[in-house]
GUVEXBA-350268 format. One record per residue (C-alpha): residue in one letter; residue number from 1; x, y, z. Coordinates in pm, whole numbers, plus 50000, padded with zeros to 5 digits. Layout:
N
{"a" NUM {X Y Z}}
...
! end
This chain:
325
{"x" 1 {81801 33130 78617}}
{"x" 2 {81941 32824 78494}}
{"x" 3 {81777 32834 78187}}
{"x" 4 {81934 33139 78078}}
{"x" 5 {82314 33035 78199}}
{"x" 6 {82235 32772 78021}}
{"x" 7 {82116 32887 77627}}
{"x" 8 {82388 33129 77684}}
{"x" 9 {82611 32847 77696}}
{"x" 10 {82474 32700 77425}}
{"x" 11 {82506 32966 77248}}
{"x" 12 {82873 33032 77306}}
{"x" 13 {83017 32762 77385}}
{"x" 14 {83193 32705 77045}}
{"x" 15 {83365 32998 77027}}
{"x" 16 {83533 32973 77398}}
{"x" 17 {83669 32644 77355}}
{"x" 18 {83783 32357 77167}}
{"x" 19 {83470 32065 77046}}
{"x" 20 {83572 31764 77191}}
{"x" 21 {83745 31508 76940}}
{"x" 22 {83536 31341 76823}}
{"x" 23 {83467 30931 76836}}
{"x" 24 {83575 30702 76625}}
{"x" 25 {83343 30516 76486}}
{"x" 26 {83115 30375 76247}}
{"x" 27 {82830 30488 76450}}
{"x" 28 {82604 30679 76407}}
{"x" 29 {82578 30648 76045}}
{"x" 30 {82297 30959 76089}}
{"x" 31 {82171 31210 76252}}
{"x" 32 {82044 31083 76610}}
{"x" 33 {81665 31147 76747}}
{"x" 34 {81707 31189 77109}}
{"x" 35 {81372 31182 77299}}
{"x" 36 {81286 31404 77579}}
{"x" 37 {80979 31355 77652}}
{"x" 38 {80877 31639 77838}}
{"x" 39 {80808 31971 77704}}
{"x" 40 {81075 32177 77507}}
{"x" 41 {81220 32434 77756}}
{"x" 42 {81172 32302 78069}}
{"x" 43 {81405 32145 78361}}
{"x" 44 {81435 31825 78208}}
{"x" 45 {81503 32005 77887}}
{"x" 46 {81773 32185 77839}}
{"x" 47 {82040 31942 78048}}
{"x" 48 {81829 31722 77763}}
{"x" 49 {81967 31970 77445}}
{"x" 50 {82332 32061 77651}}
{"x" 51 {82421 31674 77569}}
{"x" 52 {82346 31707 77278}}
{"x" 53 {82506 31954 77150}}
{"x" 54 {82784 31828 77397}}
{"x" 55 {82785 31507 77213}}
{"x" 56 {82706 31562 76860}}
{"x" 57 {83085 31736 76856}}
{"x" 58 {83189 31361 76941}}
{"x" 59 {83013 31199 76690}}
{"x" 60 {83021 31174 76343}}
{"x" 61 {82678 31298 76280}}
{"x" 62 {82431 31534 76531}}
{"x" 63 {82219 31448 76828}}
{"x" 64 {81899 31614 76778}}
{"x" 65 {81619 31638 77078}}
{"x" 66 {81303 31581 76911}}
{"x" 67 {81035 31663 77233}}
{"x" 68 {80741 31390 77228}}
{"x" 69 {80511 31433 77511}}
{"x" 70 {80137 31275 77684}}
{"x" 71 {80089 31096 77891}}
{"x" 72 {80351 31187 78168}}
{"x" 73 {80663 30945 78023}}
{"x" 74 {80422 30737 77838}}
{"x" 75 {80456 30874 77448}}
{"x" 76 {80847 30937 77451}}
{"x" 77 {80884 30591 77583}}
{"x" 78 {80669 30396 77363}}
{"x" 79 {80850 30616 77071}}
{"x" 80 {81204 30482 77139}}
{"x" 81 {81074 30105 77320}}
{"x" 82 {80968 30056 76922}}
{"x" 83 {81233 30208 76755}}
{"x" 84 {81523 30065 76554}}
{"x" 85 {81792 29863 76719}}
{"x" 86 {82055 30046 76599}}
{"x" 87 {82103 30283 76842}}
{"x" 88 {81997 30589 76672}}
{"x" 89 {81692 30660 76846}}
{"x" 90 {81781 30725 77199}}
{"x" 91 {81553 30823 77485}}
{"x" 92 {81645 31081 77769}}
{"x" 93 {81471 31044 78145}}
{"x" 94 {81389 31072 78453}}
{"x" 95 {81305 30908 78759}}
{"x" 96 {80931 30897 78617}}
{"x" 97 {81070 30620 78366}}
{"x" 98 {81107 30352 78726}}
{"x" 99 {80761 30477 78890}}
{"x" 100 {80637 30357 78575}}
{"x" 101 {80543 29948 78571}}
{"x" 102 {80419 30072 78989}}
{"x" 103 {80189 30396 78897}}
{"x" 104 {80047 30247 78565}}
{"x" 105 {79958 29852 78507}}
{"x" 106 {79877 29923 78165}}
{"x" 107 {80160 29996 77940}}
{"x" 108 {80219 29964 77600}}
{"x" 109 {80587 29847 77682}}
{"x" 110 {80768 29672 77903}}
{"x" 111 {80984 29984 78129}}
{"x" 112 {81263 29768 78202}}
{"x" 113 {81288 29452 77963}}
{"x" 114 {81253 29697 77629}}
{"x" 115 {81558 29960 77721}}
{"x" 116 {81896 29916 77744}}
{"x" 117 {82037 30159 77958}}
{"x" 118 {82325 30371 77808}}
{"x" 119 {82454 30584 78050}}
{"x" 120 {82325 30742 78411}}
{"x" 121 {82409 31113 78365}}
{"x" 122 {82352 31229 78697}}
{"x" 123 {82171 31307 79014}}
{"x" 124 {81961 31576 79151}}
{"x" 125 {81870 31569 79588}}
{"x" 126 {81621 31733 79692}}
{"x" 127 {81523 31982 79958}}
{"x" 128 {81296 32046 80265}}
{"x" 129 {81178 32311 80284}}
{"x" 130 {80903 32464 80556}}
{"x" 131 {80754 32790 80612}}
{"x" 132 {80947 33028 80798}}
{"x" 133 {80643 33054 81088}}
{"x" 134 {80659 32772 81162}}
{"x" 135 {80759 32655 81548}}
{"x" 136 {81117 32409 81414}}
{"x" 137 {81397 32594 81322}}
{"x" 138 {81563 32240 81312}}
{"x" 139 {81494 31847 81116}}
{"x" 140 {81462 31705 81416}}
{"x" 141 {81249 31942 81563}}
{"x" 142 {81007 31961 81283}}
{"x" 143 {80954 31601 81317}}
{"x" 144 {80919 31654 81707}}
{"x" 145 {80598 31869 81537}}
{"x" 146 {80451 31625 81356}}
{"x" 147 {80497 31329 81607}}
{"x" 148 {80268 31526 81856}}
{"x" 149 {80060 31624 81548}}
{"x" 150 {79961 31383 81348}}
{"x" 151 {79723 31492 81003}}
{"x" 152 {79732 31843 81118}}
{"x" 153 {79973 31960 80902}}
{"x" 154 {79995 31961 80490}}
{"x" 155 {80239 31948 80248}}
{"x" 156 {80269 31972 79897}}
{"x" 157 {80448 31837 79565}}
{"x" 158 {80430 31901 79215}}
{"x" 159 {80153 31613 79104}}
{"x" 160 {80063 31261 79240}}
{"x" 161 {80294 30988 79171}}
{"x" 162 {80575 31242 79108}}
{"x" 163 {80918 31255 79229}}
{"x" 164 {80877 31560 79526}}
{"x" 165 {80583 31328 79599}}
{"x" 166 {80730 30970 79638}}
{"x" 167 {81014 31209 79800}}
{"x" 168 {80856 31326 80115}}
{"x" 169 {80642 30986 80127}}
{"x" 170 {81003 30820 80175}}
{"x" 171 {81107 31100 80436}}
{"x" 172 {80780 31050 80663}}
{"x" 173 {80869 30686 80672}}
{"x" 174 {81235 30663 80756}}
{"x" 175 {81097 30967 80992}}
{"x" 176 {80885 30686 81210}}
{"x" 177 {80586 30721 80994}}
{"x" 178 {80456 31087 81069}}
{"x" 179 {80148 31104 80930}}
{"x" 180 {80066 31426 80739}}
{"x" 181 {79807 31499 80453}}
{"x" 182 {79976 31616 80038}}
{"x" 183 {79832 31824 79843}}
{"x" 184 {79954 31823 79414}}
{"x" 185 {79972 32059 79298}}
{"x" 186 {80090 32110 78902}}
{"x" 187 {80441 32122 78900}}
{"x" 188 {80633 32296 79220}}
{"x" 189 {80575 32645 79119}}
{"x" 190 {80195 32650 79133}}
{"x" 191 {80211 32530 79566}}
{"x" 192 {80487 32763 79679}}
{"x" 193 {80262 33068 79714}}
{"x" 194 {80077 32843 79935}}
{"x" 195 {80373 32740 80116}}
{"x" 196 {80472 33098 80183}}
{"x" 197 {80160 33163 80342}}
{"x" 198 {80139 32895 80593}}
{"x" 199 {79869 32722 80409}}
{"x" 200 {80145 32443 80386}}
{"x" 201 {80384 32297 80609}}
{"x" 202 {80637 32180 80359}}
{"x" 203 {80740 32069 80105}}
{"x" 204 {81018 31934 80014}}
{"x" 205 {81109 32027 79619}}
{"x" 206 {81460 31959 79391}}
{"x" 207 {81708 32122 79469}}
{"x" 208 {81767 32334 79181}}
{"x" 209 {81416 32542 79265}}
{"x" 210 {81478 32505 79683}}
{"x" 211 {81792 32584 79688}}
{"x" 212 {81683 33003 79541}}
{"x" 213 {81371 32965 79769}}
{"x" 214 {81591 32928 80055}}
{"x" 215 {81848 33181 79933}}
{"x" 216 {81590 33444 79937}}
{"x" 217 {81461 33393 80323}}
{"x" 218 {81089 33292 80165}}
{"x" 219 {81114 33018 80314}}
{"x" 220 {81316 32794 80564}}
{"x" 221 {81576 32469 80467}}
{"x" 222 {81594 32186 80692}}
{"x" 223 {81692 31894 80546}}
{"x" 224 {81865 31745 80194}}
{"x" 225 {81800 31419 80052}}
{"x" 226 {82183 31376 79923}}
{"x" 227 {82470 31183 80095}}
{"x" 228 {82600 31470 80138}}
{"x" 229 {82549 31861 80210}}
{"x" 230 {82538 32086 79885}}
{"x" 231 {82756 32344 79818}}
{"x" 232 {82527 32612 79762}}
{"x" 233 {82313 32499 80091}}
{"x" 234 {82648 32477 80370}}
{"x" 235 {82503 32456 80703}}
{"x" 236 {82204 32268 80599}}
{"x" 237 {82236 31906 80709}}
{"x" 238 {82126 31576 80500}}
{"x" 239 {81900 31369 80580}}
{"x" 240 {82142 31124 80788}}
{"x" 241 {82325 31402 80957}}
{"x" 242 {81974 31508 81153}}
{"x" 243 {81894 31137 81199}}
{"x" 244 {81694 31013 80912}}
{"x" 245 {81898 30742 80835}}
{"x" 246 {81786 30606 80439}}
{"x" 247 {81570 30876 80309}}
{"x" 248 {81791 30985 80058}}
{"x" 249 {81622 31000 79692}}
{"x" 250 {81728 31205 79375}}
{"x" 251 {81569 31274 79012}}
{"x" 252 {81849 31178 78792}}
{"x" 253 {81828 31185 78404}}
{"x" 254 {81944 30838 78212}}
{"x" 255 {81987 30799 77870}}
{"x" 256 {81832 30429 77745}}
{"x" 257 {81841 30254 77380}}
{"x" 258 {81536 29985 77249}}
{"x" 259 {81628 29665 77397}}
{"x" 260 {81823 29481 77131}}
{"x" 261 {82067 29763 77027}}
{"x" 262 {82382 29546 76964}}
{"x" 263 {82679 29568 77303}}
{"x" 264 {82863 29740 77081}}
{"x" 265 {82631 30081 76980}}
{"x" 266 {82575 30143 77356}}
{"x" 267 {82948 30116 77410}}
{"x" 268 {82974 30366 77180}}
{"x" 269 {82698 30611 77305}}
{"x" 270 {82837 30543 77671}}
{"x" 271 {83180 30665 77557}}
{"x" 272 {82987 30996 77410}}
{"x" 273 {82807 31059 77704}}
{"x" 274 {83095 30982 77941}}
{"x" 275 {83323 31184 77751}}
{"x" 276 {83097 31499 77783}}
{"x" 277 {82975 31401 78194}}
{"x" 278 {83327 31454 78275}}
{"x" 279 {83368 31799 78046}}
{"x" 280 {83425 32075 78362}}
{"x" 281 {83266 32280 78144}}
{"x" 282 {82926 32122 78066}}
{"x" 283 {82921 32045 78449}}
{"x" 284 {82987 32446 78557}}
{"x" 285 {82711 32509 78318}}
{"x" 286 {82434 32270 78578}}
{"x" 287 {82551 32426 78846}}
{"x" 288 {82173 32628 78931}}
{"x" 289 {82037 32222 78863}}
{"x" 290 {82273 32097 79157}}
{"x" 291 {82370 31798 78948}}
{"x" 292 {82610 31582 78939}}
{"x" 293 {82748 31452 78686}}
{"x" 294 {82885 31098 78611}}
{"x" 295 {83173 31023 78449}}
{"x" 296 {83150 30587 78549}}
{"x" 297 {82848 30482 78464}}
{"x" 298 {82829 30173 78171}}
{"x" 299 {82570 29992 78020}}
{"x" 300 {82520 29774 78232}}
{"x" 301 {82596 29980 78622}}
{"x" 302 {82304 30197 78448}}
{"x" 303 {82081 29905 78438}}
{"x" 304 {82161 29812 78796}}
{"x" 305 {82080 30163 78927}}
{"x" 306 {81773 30143 78690}}
{"x" 307 {81640 29832 78839}}
{"x" 308 {81728 29954 79206}}
{"x" 309 {81509 30260 79189}}
{"x" 310 {81167 30090 79023}}
{"x" 311 {81296 29864 79345}}
{"x" 312 {81254 30130 79603}}
{"x" 313 {80966 30306 79461}}
{"x" 314 {80728 30062 79377}}
{"x" 315 {80824 29905 79775}}
{"x" 316 {80708 30282 79834}}
{"x" 317 {80434 30391 79663}}
{"x" 318 {80273 30019 79769}}
{"x" 319 {80338 30155 80126}}
{"x" 320 {80188 30418 80108}}
{"x" 321 {79865 30362 79853}}
{"x" 322 {79948 30598 79576}}
{"x" 323 {79789 30618 79332}}
{"x" 324 {79779 30784 79031}}
{"x" 325 {79384 30867 78859}}
! end
Protein backbone atom coordinates (compact mmCIF):
# COMPACT_ATOMS: atom_id res chain seq x y z
CA UNK A 1 0.00 0.00 0.00
CA UNK A 2 2.63 2.52 1.03
CA UNK A 3 4.71 1.67 -2.03
CA UNK A 4 1.84 2.51 -4.36
CA UNK A 5 1.08 5.78 -2.57
CA UNK A 6 4.68 6.93 -2.62
CA UNK A 7 5.19 6.03 -6.27
CA UNK A 8 2.04 7.93 -7.13
CA UNK A 9 3.29 10.89 -5.14
CA UNK A 10 6.62 10.86 -6.94
CA UNK A 11 4.87 10.95 -10.29
CA UNK A 12 2.48 13.76 -9.47
CA UNK A 13 4.02 16.02 -6.88
CA UNK A 14 5.59 18.42 -9.39
CA UNK A 15 2.17 19.02 -10.92
CA UNK A 16 0.20 19.76 -7.76
CA UNK A 17 2.48 21.97 -5.72
CA UNK A 18 5.39 24.37 -6.28
CA UNK A 19 8.94 23.19 -5.85
CA UNK A 20 10.68 23.90 -2.58
CA UNK A 21 12.76 27.06 -2.79
CA UNK A 22 16.33 26.24 -3.71
CA UNK A 23 18.96 26.90 -1.10
CA UNK A 24 21.48 29.66 -1.73
CA UNK A 25 24.62 27.55 -1.70
CA UNK A 26 27.67 26.65 -3.74
CA UNK A 27 27.21 23.01 -2.74
CA UNK A 28 26.81 20.67 -4.51
CA UNK A 29 28.71 21.35 -7.71
CA UNK A 30 27.63 18.08 -9.33
CA UNK A 31 24.81 15.56 -8.86
CA UNK A 32 24.81 14.01 -5.38
CA UNK A 33 25.01 10.23 -5.11
CA UNK A 34 22.69 9.01 -2.35
CA UNK A 35 23.88 5.48 -1.59
CA UNK A 36 21.10 3.21 -0.35
CA UNK A 37 22.47 -0.13 0.96
CA UNK A 38 19.12 -1.86 0.40
CA UNK A 39 17.38 -3.29 -2.63
CA UNK A 40 15.41 -1.07 -4.98
CA UNK A 41 11.69 -0.95 -4.28
CA UNK A 42 11.97 -1.96 -0.63
CA UNK A 43 10.70 -0.17 2.50
CA UNK A 44 13.97 1.78 2.87
CA UNK A 45 14.52 2.52 -0.82
CA UNK A 46 11.08 4.04 -1.36
CA UNK A 47 11.33 6.85 1.24
CA UNK A 48 14.98 7.36 0.21
CA UNK A 49 13.83 8.10 -3.32
CA UNK A 50 11.13 10.41 -2.02
CA UNK A 51 13.70 12.36 -0.01
CA UNK A 52 16.10 12.42 -2.97
CA UNK A 53 13.42 13.86 -5.27
CA UNK A 54 12.43 16.52 -2.75
CA UNK A 55 16.03 17.45 -1.88
CA UNK A 56 16.71 17.89 -5.59
CA UNK A 57 14.24 20.76 -5.56
CA UNK A 58 16.10 22.49 -2.74
CA UNK A 59 19.59 22.16 -4.18
CA UNK A 60 21.32 23.38 -7.36
CA UNK A 61 22.02 19.76 -8.38
CA UNK A 62 20.01 16.55 -8.53
CA UNK A 63 20.19 13.92 -5.77
CA UNK A 64 20.36 10.50 -7.39
CA UNK A 65 19.71 7.23 -5.56
CA UNK A 66 22.23 4.47 -6.11
CA UNK A 67 21.43 1.05 -4.61
CA UNK A 68 24.58 -0.72 -3.41
CA UNK A 69 23.59 -3.91 -1.64
CA UNK A 70 25.67 -6.71 -0.20
CA UNK A 71 26.81 -8.05 3.19
CA UNK A 72 23.88 -6.37 4.88
CA UNK A 73 24.66 -2.66 4.73
CA UNK A 74 28.44 -3.13 4.58
CA UNK A 75 28.96 -2.73 0.83
CA UNK A 76 27.00 0.51 0.63
CA UNK A 77 28.62 1.83 3.80
CA UNK A 78 32.09 1.18 2.43
CA UNK A 79 31.30 3.15 -0.74
CA UNK A 80 30.52 6.23 1.34
CA UNK A 81 33.25 5.75 3.94
CA UNK A 82 35.87 5.79 1.17
CA UNK A 83 34.27 8.50 -0.99
CA UNK A 84 35.73 12.00 -1.43
CA UNK A 85 35.03 14.22 1.57
CA UNK A 86 33.04 16.77 -0.42
CA UNK A 87 29.50 15.83 0.58
CA UNK A 88 28.60 14.75 -2.92
CA UNK A 89 28.37 11.09 -1.92
CA UNK A 90 25.93 10.49 0.94
CA UNK A 91 24.59 7.41 2.71
CA UNK A 92 20.89 6.80 3.41
CA UNK A 93 20.87 4.21 6.17
CA UNK A 94 18.94 2.78 9.10
CA UNK A 95 19.34 1.20 12.52
CA UNK A 96 21.29 -1.56 10.72
CA UNK A 97 24.28 0.80 10.69
CA UNK A 98 24.24 1.16 14.48
CA UNK A 99 24.59 -2.59 15.07
CA UNK A 100 27.42 -3.24 12.62
CA UNK A 101 30.19 -3.05 15.21
CA UNK A 102 28.74 -5.49 17.78
CA UNK A 103 27.56 -7.96 15.12
CA UNK A 104 30.46 -7.84 12.67
CA UNK A 105 33.86 -7.50 14.36
CA UNK A 106 35.73 -7.36 11.03
CA UNK A 107 34.57 -4.43 8.92
CA UNK A 108 36.29 -2.45 6.15
CA UNK A 109 35.38 0.79 7.95
CA UNK A 110 34.56 2.15 11.40
CA UNK A 111 30.76 2.64 11.62
CA UNK A 112 31.09 5.84 13.65
CA UNK A 113 34.58 7.27 13.14
CA UNK A 114 34.43 7.04 9.34
CA UNK A 115 31.08 8.83 9.00
CA UNK A 116 29.69 12.29 9.65
CA UNK A 117 25.94 12.16 10.36
CA UNK A 118 24.02 14.83 8.47
CA UNK A 119 20.45 14.49 9.75
CA UNK A 120 18.10 12.04 11.43
CA UNK A 121 15.14 12.01 9.06
CA UNK A 122 12.59 10.02 11.02
CA UNK A 123 11.75 7.13 13.32
CA UNK A 124 9.38 4.18 12.87
CA UNK A 125 8.12 2.21 15.91
CA UNK A 126 7.24 -1.47 16.26
CA UNK A 127 3.95 -3.24 16.92
CA UNK A 128 3.71 -6.37 19.10
CA UNK A 129 1.43 -8.89 17.37
CA UNK A 130 0.16 -12.22 18.68
CA UNK A 131 -1.86 -15.07 17.26
CA UNK A 132 -5.50 -14.18 17.80
CA UNK A 133 -6.18 -17.52 19.52
CA UNK A 134 -3.43 -17.03 22.10
CA UNK A 135 -5.00 -16.88 25.60
CA UNK A 136 -3.84 -13.31 26.19
CA UNK A 137 -6.05 -10.32 25.45
CA UNK A 138 -3.71 -7.67 26.86
CA UNK A 139 0.02 -7.13 27.20
CA UNK A 140 0.00 -7.84 30.97
CA UNK A 141 -1.85 -11.09 30.25
CA UNK A 142 0.75 -12.02 27.63
CA UNK A 143 3.57 -11.33 30.06
CA UNK A 144 1.89 -13.46 32.72
CA UNK A 145 1.42 -16.28 30.20
CA UNK A 146 5.05 -16.21 29.11
CA UNK A 147 6.31 -15.96 32.69
CA UNK A 148 4.29 -19.04 33.65
CA UNK A 149 5.58 -21.00 30.64
CA UNK A 150 9.27 -20.18 30.13
CA UNK A 151 10.61 -21.53 26.85
CA UNK A 152 7.24 -22.90 25.70
CA UNK A 153 6.39 -20.29 23.09
CA UNK A 154 8.17 -19.18 19.92
CA UNK A 155 8.52 -15.69 18.47
CA UNK A 156 9.49 -14.77 14.94
CA UNK A 157 11.71 -12.08 13.49
CA UNK A 158 12.70 -10.74 10.08
CA UNK A 159 16.22 -12.09 10.52
CA UNK A 160 18.92 -12.82 13.06
CA UNK A 161 20.38 -9.60 14.45
CA UNK A 162 17.89 -7.36 12.67
CA UNK A 163 15.85 -4.55 14.18
CA UNK A 164 12.83 -6.80 14.85
CA UNK A 165 14.97 -9.43 16.59
CA UNK A 166 16.69 -6.82 18.75
CA UNK A 167 13.43 -5.05 19.64
CA UNK A 168 11.95 -8.37 20.79
CA UNK A 169 14.94 -9.24 22.94
CA UNK A 170 14.79 -5.79 24.52
CA UNK A 171 11.09 -6.24 25.26
CA UNK A 172 11.60 -9.69 26.80
CA UNK A 173 14.41 -8.39 28.99
CA UNK A 174 12.50 -5.32 30.17
CA UNK A 175 9.38 -7.39 30.84
CA UNK A 176 11.26 -9.34 33.49
CA UNK A 177 13.57 -11.65 31.60
CA UNK A 178 10.92 -13.63 29.76
CA UNK A 179 12.08 -16.73 27.89
CA UNK A 180 10.91 -17.47 24.35
CA UNK A 181 12.43 -19.32 21.40
CA UNK A 182 13.60 -17.23 18.45
CA UNK A 183 12.65 -18.30 14.92
CA UNK A 184 14.29 -16.07 12.28
CA UNK A 185 12.82 -15.68 8.81
CA UNK A 186 13.96 -14.04 5.59
CA UNK A 187 11.87 -10.95 6.17
CA UNK A 188 8.74 -10.38 8.22
CA UNK A 189 6.36 -11.40 5.45
CA UNK A 190 7.76 -14.92 5.47
CA UNK A 191 6.92 -15.34 9.15
CA UNK A 192 3.38 -13.99 9.19
CA UNK A 193 1.69 -17.15 7.86
CA UNK A 194 3.19 -19.10 10.77
CA UNK A 195 2.00 -16.48 13.25
CA UNK A 196 -1.52 -16.54 11.79
CA UNK A 197 -1.54 -20.34 11.85
CA UNK A 198 -0.44 -20.44 15.48
CA UNK A 199 2.99 -21.97 14.91
CA UNK A 200 4.38 -18.75 16.40
CA UNK A 201 2.94 -16.97 19.41
CA UNK A 202 4.37 -13.49 18.90
CA UNK A 203 6.02 -11.22 16.35
CA UNK A 204 7.15 -7.66 17.00
CA UNK A 205 7.09 -6.11 13.54
CA UNK A 206 7.74 -2.65 12.15
CA UNK A 207 4.62 -0.51 12.27
CA UNK A 208 4.40 -0.15 8.49
CA UNK A 209 3.34 -3.79 8.19
CA UNK A 210 2.16 -4.52 11.72
CA UNK A 211 -0.62 -1.95 11.52
CA UNK A 212 -2.05 -3.61 8.43
CA UNK A 213 -2.16 -7.08 9.99
CA UNK A 214 -3.84 -5.74 13.15
CA UNK A 215 -6.43 -3.67 11.30
CA UNK A 216 -7.35 -6.59 9.05
CA UNK A 217 -8.16 -8.66 12.12
CA UNK A 218 -5.77 -11.45 11.21
CA UNK A 219 -3.65 -10.84 14.31
CA UNK A 220 -4.04 -9.10 17.66
CA UNK A 221 -1.92 -6.04 18.46
CA UNK A 222 -1.13 -5.76 22.17
CA UNK A 223 1.43 -2.96 22.33
CA UNK A 224 3.56 -0.46 20.47
CA UNK A 225 7.20 0.33 21.13
CA UNK A 226 6.87 4.11 20.81
CA UNK A 227 6.63 6.83 23.45
CA UNK A 228 3.03 7.51 22.40
CA UNK A 229 0.16 5.61 20.84
CA UNK A 230 -0.08 5.36 17.08
CA UNK A 231 -2.84 7.26 15.32
CA UNK A 232 -3.49 4.15 13.22
CA UNK A 233 -3.95 1.96 16.35
CA UNK A 234 -5.32 4.37 18.97
CA UNK A 235 -6.69 1.54 21.12
CA UNK A 236 -3.30 -0.18 21.50
CA UNK A 237 -1.19 1.00 24.48
CA UNK A 238 2.50 1.70 24.45
CA UNK A 239 4.78 -0.76 26.22
CA UNK A 240 5.27 1.78 29.00
CA UNK A 241 1.52 2.25 29.47
CA UNK A 242 1.20 -1.52 29.86
CA UNK A 243 3.91 -1.58 32.53
CA UNK A 244 7.03 -2.42 30.49
CA UNK A 245 9.42 0.48 31.01
CA UNK A 246 12.51 1.40 28.96
CA UNK A 247 11.53 -0.88 26.08
CA UNK A 248 11.12 1.77 23.39
CA UNK A 249 12.55 0.74 20.06
CA UNK A 250 12.48 2.18 16.58
CA UNK A 251 13.95 1.62 13.24
CA UNK A 252 15.09 4.95 11.84
CA UNK A 253 16.39 6.64 8.71
CA UNK A 254 19.51 8.83 8.68
CA UNK A 255 21.67 10.57 6.10
CA UNK A 256 25.46 10.44 6.57
CA UNK A 257 28.52 11.79 4.78
CA UNK A 258 32.14 10.62 4.86
CA UNK A 259 34.03 11.72 7.98
CA UNK A 260 36.01 14.85 7.29
CA UNK A 261 33.34 16.48 5.15
CA UNK A 262 33.61 20.25 5.79
CA UNK A 263 31.22 21.61 8.41
CA UNK A 264 29.64 24.18 6.04
CA UNK A 265 28.74 21.39 3.61
CA UNK A 266 27.26 19.30 6.43
CA UNK A 267 25.23 22.31 7.54
CA UNK A 268 23.90 22.89 4.01
CA UNK A 269 23.01 19.23 3.57
CA UNK A 270 21.35 19.22 6.99
CA UNK A 271 19.27 22.27 6.07
CA UNK A 272 18.09 20.56 2.88
CA UNK A 273 17.13 17.39 4.80
CA UNK A 274 15.26 19.35 7.46
CA UNK A 275 13.45 21.39 4.83
CA UNK A 276 12.11 18.22 3.23
CA UNK A 277 11.22 16.62 6.57
CA UNK A 278 9.23 19.72 7.53
CA UNK A 279 7.07 19.55 4.40
CA UNK A 280 3.52 18.39 5.35
CA UNK A 281 3.04 16.89 1.88
CA UNK A 282 6.06 14.64 2.41
CA UNK A 283 4.75 13.58 5.83
CA UNK A 284 1.37 12.76 4.32
CA UNK A 285 2.96 10.42 1.80
CA UNK A 286 4.79 8.56 4.59
CA UNK A 287 1.66 7.95 6.68
CA UNK A 288 1.59 4.27 5.72
CA UNK A 289 5.09 3.85 7.15
CA UNK A 290 4.02 5.37 10.50
CA UNK A 291 7.22 7.38 10.28
CA UNK A 292 7.59 10.40 12.55
CA UNK A 293 9.66 12.88 10.56
CA UNK A 294 12.36 14.91 12.28
CA UNK A 295 13.04 18.40 11.00
CA UNK A 296 14.91 19.52 14.10
CA UNK A 297 18.20 17.62 14.09
CA UNK A 298 21.68 18.98 13.49
CA UNK A 299 24.77 17.02 12.47
CA UNK A 300 25.80 16.97 16.13
CA UNK A 301 22.47 15.78 17.51
CA UNK A 302 22.32 13.13 14.76
CA UNK A 303 25.79 11.93 15.82
CA UNK A 304 24.75 11.72 19.46
CA UNK A 305 21.66 9.76 18.45
CA UNK A 306 23.79 7.30 16.47
CA UNK A 307 26.23 6.80 19.35
CA UNK A 308 23.37 6.29 21.81
CA UNK A 309 21.78 3.71 19.52
CA UNK A 310 25.03 1.83 19.10
CA UNK A 311 25.54 1.69 22.87
CA UNK A 312 21.95 0.64 23.52
CA UNK A 313 21.85 -2.19 20.99
CA UNK A 314 25.38 -3.37 21.73
CA UNK A 315 24.22 -4.07 25.28
CA UNK A 316 21.13 -5.95 24.04
CA UNK A 317 23.23 -8.02 21.64
CA UNK A 318 25.73 -8.85 24.38
CA UNK A 319 23.15 -9.72 27.03
CA UNK A 320 21.07 -11.86 24.63
CA UNK A 321 24.14 -13.59 23.22
CA UNK A 322 23.16 -12.74 19.65
CA UNK A 323 25.55 -13.94 16.95
CA UNK A 324 25.38 -13.56 13.19
CA UNK A 325 26.95 -16.44 11.29
